[in-house]
C-alpha positions in Angstrom: 0.0 0.0 0.0 1.2 3.5 -0.9 -0.4 6.4 1.0 0.4 9.9 -0.3 0.5 12.6 2.4 0.6 16.3 1.5 0.3 17.6 5.0 1.8 16.6 8.4 -1.7 15.9 9.7 -2.3 13.4 6.9 1.0 11.7 7.6 0.3 11.4 11.4 -3.2 10.1 10.8 -1.9 7.3 8.5 0.8 6.4 10.9 -1.6 6.1 13.8 -4.2 4.0 11.9 -2.1 1.7 9.8 -1.6 -1.9 11.1 1.3 -3.0 8.9 4.9 -1.7 9.1 5.1 1.9 7.9 8.1 3.1 5.9 8.3 6.6 4.6 9.5 7.3 1.1 10.2 10.4 -1.0 11.3 10.6 -4.6 12.1 6.9 -5.0 15.7 7.5 -6.2 17.2 5.0 -3.7 14.8 2.1 -4.3 16.8 -0.7 -2.7 16.5 1.1 0.7 12.7 0.5 0.5 13.2 -3.3 0.5 11.6 -4.7 3.6 10.8 -8.2 4.8 7.2 -8.5 5.9 4.0 -6.6 5.0 4.8 -2.9 4.7 2.8 0.2 3.9 4.6 3.1 2.4 4.0 6.7 3.5 4.7 8.8 0.4 6.0 12.2 1.5 6.9 13.5 -2.0 3.9 15.8 -1.7 5.0 17.2 1.7 6.9 20.0 0.1 8.0 23.6 0.5 10.7 25.7 2.1 9.2 26.8 5.5 11.9 29.3 6.4 15.1 30.6 4.8 17.3 33.3 6.3 20.2 33.9 3.9 21.9 36.3 6.4 21.8 33.5 9.0 22.9 30.7 6.5 20.0 28.5 7.7 16.9 27.1 6.0 14.0 24.8 7.1 12.1 22.7 4.5 9.6 19.9 4.5 10.8 16.4 4.0 9.4 16.0 0.4 11.0 19.1 -0.9 13.3 18.2 -3.8 17.0 19.0 -3.7 16.5 20.8 -7.0 14.2 23.3 -5.3 16.6 23.7 -2.4 19.6 24.2 -4.6 17.8 26.7 -6.8 16.8 28.8 -3.7 20.3 28.7 -2.3 21.9 29.7 -5.7 19.8 32.9 -5.8 21.7 34.0 -2.7 25.1 32.5 -3.7 24.9 29.8 -1.1 25.0 26.0 -1.3 25.2 22.6 0.5 28.9 21.9 0.3 28.6 18.2 1.1 27.3 17.7 -2.5 24.1 15.7 -1.8 23.6 13.3 -4.7 20.8 12.4 -7.1 19.2 15.9 -7.2 18.5 15.7 -10.9 16.9 12.3 -10.4 14.3 13.8 -8.0 15.9 13.1 -4.6 14.1 14.8 -1.7 15.6 16.4 1.4 14.0 13.8 3.7 15.2 10.9 1.6 18.7 12.2 1.5 18.8 12.5 5.3 17.3 9.1 5.8 19.9 7.5 3.5 22.7 9.5 5.0 24.4 10.1 1.6 27.0 12.7 1.0 29.1 13.5 -2.1 32.7 14.4 -2.8 32.6 17.7 -0.9 32.4 15.8 2.4 36.2 15.6 2.3 36.7 19.2 3.3 33.4 20.4 4.7 32.0 17.4 6.5 29.1 15.1 5.7 25.4 15.5 5.8 25.3 14.9 9.6 27.4 18.0 10.1 24.9 20.2 8.3 21.6 19.1 9.8 20.7 21.4 12.7 17.2 20.5 13.5 14.5 17.9 12.7 10.7 17.7 13.2 9.7 14.0 13.2 7.0 11.6 14.3 7.8 8.6 16.5 6.2 5.2 16.2 3.3 6.3 18.4 2.4 9.1 16.0 3.6 11.8 18.4 5.4 14.8 16.8 8.8 15.6 18.3 11.5 18.1 17.6 15.2 17.9 18.0 18.0 20.5 17.5 17.0 24.0 16.4 17.4 26.7 13.9 20.7 28.1 15.0 24.2 26.8 14.2 25.2 26.5 17.9 22.7 24.5 19.9 23.0 22.7 23.2 19.6 21.1 23.5 20.7 17.7 24.7 20.5 14.5 22.7 21.4 15.2 19.1 18.4 13.8 17.3 19.3 15.3 13.9 22.6 13.6 13.6 21.2 10.3 15.0 18.4 10.2 12.4 20.8 10.9 9.5 21.2 7.5 7.8 18.5 5.8 9.9 16.7 4.5 6.8 13.2 5.2 8.2 13.6 2.6 10.9 13.3 5.0 13.9 11.0 7.8 12.8 9.2 9.7 10.0 11.0 12.8 9.1 8.7 15.8 8.5 10.8 18.9 8.5 14.6 19.4 8.4 16.7 22.5 9.2 20.1 22.8 7.6 23.0 25.2 7.7 24.5 26.3 4.4 27.8 27.9 3.2 28.6 30.8 0.8 29.3 29.6 -2.7 33.0 29.8 -3.5 34.0 32.4 -6.0 35.7 29.9 -8.3 36.7 26.2 -8.5 39.4 24.3 -10.4 39.6 20.5 -11.0 43.0 18.9 -11.5 43.5 15.4 -13.0 46.5 13.2 -12.4 47.1 10.1 -14.5 48.9 7.0 -13.4 49.7 3.6 -15.0 48.7 1.7 -11.9 46.3 2.1 -9.0 49.3 1.8 -6.5 51.0 4.8 -8.2 47.7 6.7 -8.0 47.3 5.9 -4.3 50.8 7.4 -3.7 49.6 10.6 -5.2 46.4 10.5 -3.2 48.4 10.1 0.0 50.5 13.2 -0.9 47.4 15.3 -1.5 45.7 13.9 1.6 48.6 14.8 3.9 49.2 18.3 2.3 48.0 21.7 3.4 46.2 22.3 0.1 42.7 21.8 1.6 41.2 20.1 -1.5 37.4 20.3 -1.6 37.3 16.8 -3.1 39.8 14.0 -3.9 38.4 11.2 -6.0 40.2 8.1 -7.3 39.2 6.0 -10.3 40.1 2.4 -10.6 42.0 3.1 -13.8 44.5 5.3 -11.9 43.1 8.7 -12.6 43.0 11.0 -9.6 40.7 14.1 -9.5 41.4 16.9 -7.1 39.1 19.9 -6.7 40.1 23.2 -5.1 38.0 26.4 -4.5 38.5 29.9 -3.4 39.1 33.4 -4.8 39.7 33.5 -8.5 43.0 35.4 -8.3 44.7 32.9 -5.9 43.3 29.7 -7.3 45.5 29.3 -10.4 48.8 29.7 -8.4 47.6 27.1 -6.0 46.7 24.7 -8.8 50.1 25.2 -10.4 51.9 24.5 -7.1 49.9 21.2 -6.7 50.7 20.2 -10.3 54.4 20.8 -9.7 54.4 18.8 -6.4 52.5 15.7 -7.7 53.4 15.7 -11.4 51.7 14.1 -14.4 48.6 16.4 -14.1 46.5 18.8 -16.0 43.8 21.4 -15.1 40.5 20.4 -16.6 38.4 23.0 -18.5 35.1 23.9 -17.0 33.1 21.7 -19.3 35.1 18.5 -18.6 35.2 19.3 -14.9 31.5 19.9 -14.7 30.7 16.7 -16.6 32.9 14.6 -14.2 31.4 15.9 -11.0 27.9 15.6 -12.4 28.5 12.0 -13.3 29.2 11.4 -9.6 26.2 13.4 -8.4 23.9 11.6 -10.8 25.3 8.1 -10.1 25.7 7.8 -13.9 29.4 7.0 -14.1 28.5 3.3 -14.6 25.2 3.6 -16.4 21.7 4.8 -15.4 20.3 1.2 -15.1 23.0 -0.1 -12.8 23.0 -1.0 -9.1 25.2 1.1 -6.8 26.6 0.4 -3.4 28.5 2.5 -0.8 31.3 0.8 1.0 33.2 2.5 3.9 36.8 1.6 3.5 40.3 2.4 4.7 42.7 3.6 2.0 45.3 0.9 2.9 42.7 -1.7 2.0 42.0 -0.4 -1.4 44.6 -2.5 -3.3 43.3 -5.8 -1.8 39.7 -4.7 -2.3 40.3 -3.6 -5.9 42.0 -6.8 -6.8 39.1 -8.8 -5.6 36.6 -6.6 -7.4 38.5 -6.8 -10.6 38.0 -10.6 -10.6 34.2 -9.8 -10.6 34.7 -7.3 -13.5 32.9 -4.8 -11.3 33.0 -1.1 -11.9 34.2 0.8 -8.9 35.7 4.1 -7.8 37.0 5.5 -4.5 35.9 8.7 -3.1 36.6 11.0 -0.1 40.4 10.5 -0.4 40.0 6.7 -0.4 37.7 6.5 2.5 34.6 5.2 0.6 34.3 2.8 -2.3 31.4 3.1 -4.7 30.6 -0.1 -6.6 28.3 -0.8 -9.5 27.0 -3.9 -11.2 24.1 -5.1 -13.3 24.1 -8.9 -12.8 22.5 -9.9 -9.5 24.3 -13.2 -9.7 27.6 -11.7 -8.5 26.1 -10.3 -5.2 26.9 -13.4 -3.1 30.6 -13.2 -4.3 30.6 -9.5 -3.5 29.1 -10.1 -0.1 31.8 -12.7 0.6 34.6 -10.3 -0.4 33.4 -7.7 1.9 32.9 -10.1 4.8 36.5 -11.3 4.3 37.8 -7.8 4.6 35.3 -7.0 7.4 33.8 -4.2 5.4 30.0 -3.2 5.4 28.1 -2.2 2.4 24.8 -0.4 1.6 23.0 -0.8 -1.8 21.5 2.6 -2.4 20.6 2.8 -6.1 19.2 0.5 -8.8 16.8 -2.4 -8.9 18.5 -4.8 -6.5 16.5 -6.5 -3.7 19.7 -6.6 -1.6 20.1 -3.7 0.8 23.0 -4.7 3.1 26.3 -6.3 2.2 29.3 -7.6 4.0 30.3 -7.4 7.6 27.8 -5.8 10.0 28.5 -5.1 13.7 25.9 -5.7 16.3 25.3 -2.4 18.1 23.0 -3.1 21.0 22.4 0.6 21.6 20.6 0.8 18.3 17.9 -1.7 19.5 17.5 0.1 22.8 17.1 3.5 21.0 14.6 2.0 18.5 12.5 0.7 21.4 12.4 4.2 22.8 11.5 5.8 19.5 9.2 3.0 18.3 7.8 1.1 21.3 4.9 -0.3 19.3 7.1 -1.6 16.5 5.4 0.5 13.8 8.5 0.9 11.6 10.4 -2.0 10.0 12.9 -3.8 12.2 16.6 -3.0 12.2 18.6 -5.3 9.8 
């Protein structure tokens, strides 16, 4: 069952009256995350839209959960502001609430922090249908338990997100993207380590499995070119991309289109020193992959579901967890998963009647 709610009152009424598990959904851009065992009714919040409050001078906005990232980005651009953690899938129709529930960040997380660092406040409903509020509308808030950060990445298992408050940053005056080519992944990792340990403060540092390393810097237009030339001199074998090529590259990451629009995608938290071993194993599966955030996250893509058991075994062997977040796969979680007892205790507090799907 799919119930569309255009108001908070409609959402609460459905939550209180429905007997099956209730899982909220937005734009449907991360379909695997809606896979649940057992009878489940979906609370469609894509109609719960609108920017409730936006104070450009305070660098803070509040919007309803179904508001699309496209609408948010457009409003921020009009005031030369943006969400620097590069939330993905905006062009596909991703919503603010879905982005928070999935906990996904893009390349800008490297310098500016991830989604959790930008959520200031949240209005949500617990399993009993009560409306609660956590955090606030100011950057500095000492209101006790940090509900906003906890609910980021909670996949709808603890609450229904209704409104979110975010802090934003000024749009940088200019950006440059540098590309460094290497014959081997090991050589490229050496360059990545140089950049990671430098004082250059790159906005983003992304590594492709073919040995290409992309580094993005931003700042005032006058000082940007000398910074880029200094980086090129230090690392070597690099070029500055023109604006068209740079934009196309970063957009392919934001759209999850670098391996094809009909592919499955998974996010794997990883340590840079494990990349060679992981990449060698993935190569045997002929799996497309790339490594983001200075080698601290792997993004994997595949079309044939038959390789999922082998992929799961690889990740378990390396003690790495995985989350399938895009595509048509019925698999959600991969690899090694730790048992955090605190999660079950918090879920009981949020959802004493068990209205939301159980934790995996």
